[in-house]
N, C-alpha and C positions, 0 to 999 in steps of 0.2 A: 223496780218493776215487779209487781206481784200479780200472778194469774191464778184465779181461784177455781178449784173443782167444786162440785156440789157436795153437800154434806152426806147425801145418801150413797155417794160413790166412794167414800173413804171407809175402809174396813175397820172393825173394832181393834184388830190386832195391830193396826198402824195408827191408833189414836194419838200416840205421842208425836207423830210426824206432822200433825196438822191441828189447827185451832178452829173449831167449828161453832158457828153461832147457835146451832141446834142443841149443843151440849151445855150452853151457858144459861138456858132458861130453866130455872128450878120449878119443879112441880108441874111441868107441862111436857107433853109428848109431841115432838116435832120430827118429821121425816125429811124436811127440806130446809136448807139454809145455805150459808156461805162458809167455805173452809179456806183458810190461808195456811199454806205449808209452813212448817216450823223451821228453825235454823238447821241448815245442812240438807234441806229437802227442797225439791222443785216439782211443780205440777207438770203433767204431760198430757198428751191427748188420750191416754188410757183413763183419765180422770182420777188418777191416784198420785200421791206424793211419793216421788222416788228419791232415794239418797243421791247426793251430788248436785252439781249445778249444770246449767247449759254451757255448751262450748261456744265461745265467741270467736268469730273469724277475725284474724289479726290484721284488719285493714279498715279504713274509712272509705266508703264508696260514694261516688256520684252516679246517678241513674238518668239515662235519657232513652228516647225511643227511636226506632228506625225512621219514623215519619217526622220526628222533630229532633234531629240530632244536635242542634245548637242550644236547646233548652234543657232544663234540669227538673227532675221530679222533686217536689218539696212539700213539707207539711205546712198547713196554714193554722192560725190561732183558733179558728172555728171548727176544727176537727176534720177538715178535708185535706186531700192531697191533690196537687195539680202540677201542670208543667209551666215553666217560666223561669223567672229569676227572683228569688225571695229577697226581702230587705235584709234579712240576717242569713249569711251563708251557711250557718249551722243547721238551718231548716232543710238544707239539701245535702247534708253530710250524713250518710246512712251507715248504720251498723247492722250486722247479722249475727244472730245466735241460733244454735241448733239444739233441739231437745234430744233426749235419749232415743226417741222414735224417729229421728231424722227430720222433724218438722222445723221449718225455718221461721224465725220471728224477726221482723224488721222494725227499726225505729231510727230516729235521727238524734244528732248531738244536741239539738235545741229542745226537743221534746222527749226526754228520757223516761217519762212516766207513762207514755202511751205507745201502742204498737200499731203497725199497719194492719187494718182489718176490714173485712167486708161486713156491711150491715144494711138493714132495710130502712129506707127513708120514705115516709108517707106524708102527702099534703092533700088538702081539700081544694078541689078545683071545680069550676062551673063550665058546663057545656054551652053550646050556642043558644039553648033555650032557657038558660039560667038554672038548670038543675045541677045541684052539687053532688060530687062523688069523690071518693078517696082514690088517689093515684099513688101507687107505691113503686119504687125502683130500687135496685140493688146498687149501693154506693160503696166505693172504696175510700176509707178515711183512716183516721187514727183515734183509737178509743182507749180509755184507761181500764185496767182490770177486767178484761173480757172473760167469758166462760171458756175454759180450756178446750171443751169440745168444739168450740167455734173459732178457735184461734189458729193462726199460723198458715203457712204456705208451702207448697211444693214448687221447686224450681226445675223446669225442664228445658232441654234444648229446643229452641224455636224452629218450627218447620212450616214452610208454606206448602201450597198444594202440590207443586212439582216435587219438592223434597219428600213429601209423604209417599209419593209413588216410587221415586228413585232411591230414597234413603239418604240419611245424612242431614244433620241440622245446619242451619245457617250459622256461619262462624261469628262468634261473639254475641249472638242474640239469644235471649232466654225468654221463656214464658212463665208467668207467675199464676199458679192455680190455687184457689182456696182448698185447704186440706179437708174441710168439712163439707162444702157444697159442690166442689169441683168446678165452680164458676171461674172464669178467666178474667184477669185484671187487664183493662185497657183504658185509654184516655179518650174522653169524649171529644170529637172534632169541633163541637160548638163551644163548650165551656172550658175545655182543656182540664177538666176535673176527672178524678178517678171513678170509673164505672166497672160493672161486672156484666159479663155476658155468658150464656150457656155455650158449651163447646159445640153442640150440634146446631147452633144458630148460624145463619148465613154471614159470611165475612167476619166471623169471630175468631181471633181478635183483630186480625189484619196487622198492618204496619204500626198502628197505634198501640198494639199490645206486644210488639217485639222490643223488649227492653235490652239495653246494653249497660253493663256495669264498668266503671273505671275506678281502679284497675280491674281487668277482666276476671271473670270467674273461671274461665276455661284454663285447664292446665294446672290448677292449684291442687296441692296434696292435702289441704285442710278443708276442702269443700267437695261434696259428692252430689251430682245431679240426680234428680228423681226421674222415674219413668212415668209416662202418661198412663192413666187408668186403663186397664185391659191390655197393656202391652208389656212384653217381657223385656228384661234387661238385654242390652245389645249383644253381649257374648252368649247369653242363653238363647236368644232368638236365632243366632247363627247356628248354634249347636242343634236346636230343634229342627231347623230347616235341613241341615245336613243329614240328620237321622232319618227324616221323612223321605228325602231323596234316595238315600241308601236302601231303605226298605222297598221303595218302588222299583229300584233297579234290580234288587234281589228277586222280587216277585216276577219281573219281566224275564230275567234269565231263567228262572224256574219254569216259566211257561214255555220257553224255547225248547227245553229238553224233556218236558213231560207230556207234550201234546204231539201226537203223530202228525207227520207232514200232510197226510191225506185228509186229516180232519180240519186243517186250517183253511180259512178263507184266503182269497188273494190279498185282501187289504191287511188282514192280520199278519200274513207272511211278510209283506213289505214293511210293516211297522216293526216286526221282530228282527229283521235282518241286521240292524246296527247292534242290537244286544247279542245276537248270535255271533257276530264277527268279533266283538269285544271279548266274549267269553272264550272263544277259541284262541284268541291272541294271548290270553293269560293262562292257557293250558287246561281250561275246564272242558272235558270231553262230553260228560253227561251220558245218559242212557237212552235218550230219545233219538228220533230221526234227525238228520242234519238238513239244513236248508241248502 
């Protein structure tokens, strides 16, 4: 499997790490072309060839969805992915590799030269009056040698509407998000083929985009989940909330002992009573009037 950065993104100092088509045209100046990383180097989403190889997760997985638990995700000969039962079981046997930047690449044992990828598919259709127009949709399929800036996925813990409010992902279900467009992978309820939807869209992705891996990805020491765009890591989020609450409490305690009792309104006094009581319990006397 070779994934190619563009020629303009490979620095001159690293020319030995990649073979670029733009460098092979004598007497002509080219700024664009295709680069293939040399031996011992791999492309990453930085569009540079980095020394070393991708880390391959040491298991072969089958993938199903919350909506279709008895069916398997598999690759088809025409470049699509869909749910069902393939003629060759290897089309539903998935492997995962992880780049240095943490981007996940997925392929199957039957199609080792292509990877799971989002792409745009356009067709010409006619409306009710016979006028033709081009209709494009975002498809999830498998393609050979994609551009590295468009390749790969992030794998997040799946959350439904209730869990987004209460916290905590659904056990054993994950969400696959394109690392380049942030579109989310789901299965079409009509064709059972892979499609992409925008995260802000209604019902995106729903149970048809809640994937489960067998064996599970949860609890593995060789796999790290990603965080949704705009969200902090779980531990950092808890730390941030704790710091904010502590600052608010300190400010409230400061107000209790810095404002004279006669200057407080009745409502403010009632709101500050719990903080004043807690402060006195821990021995903080302060210099202001007491409630």
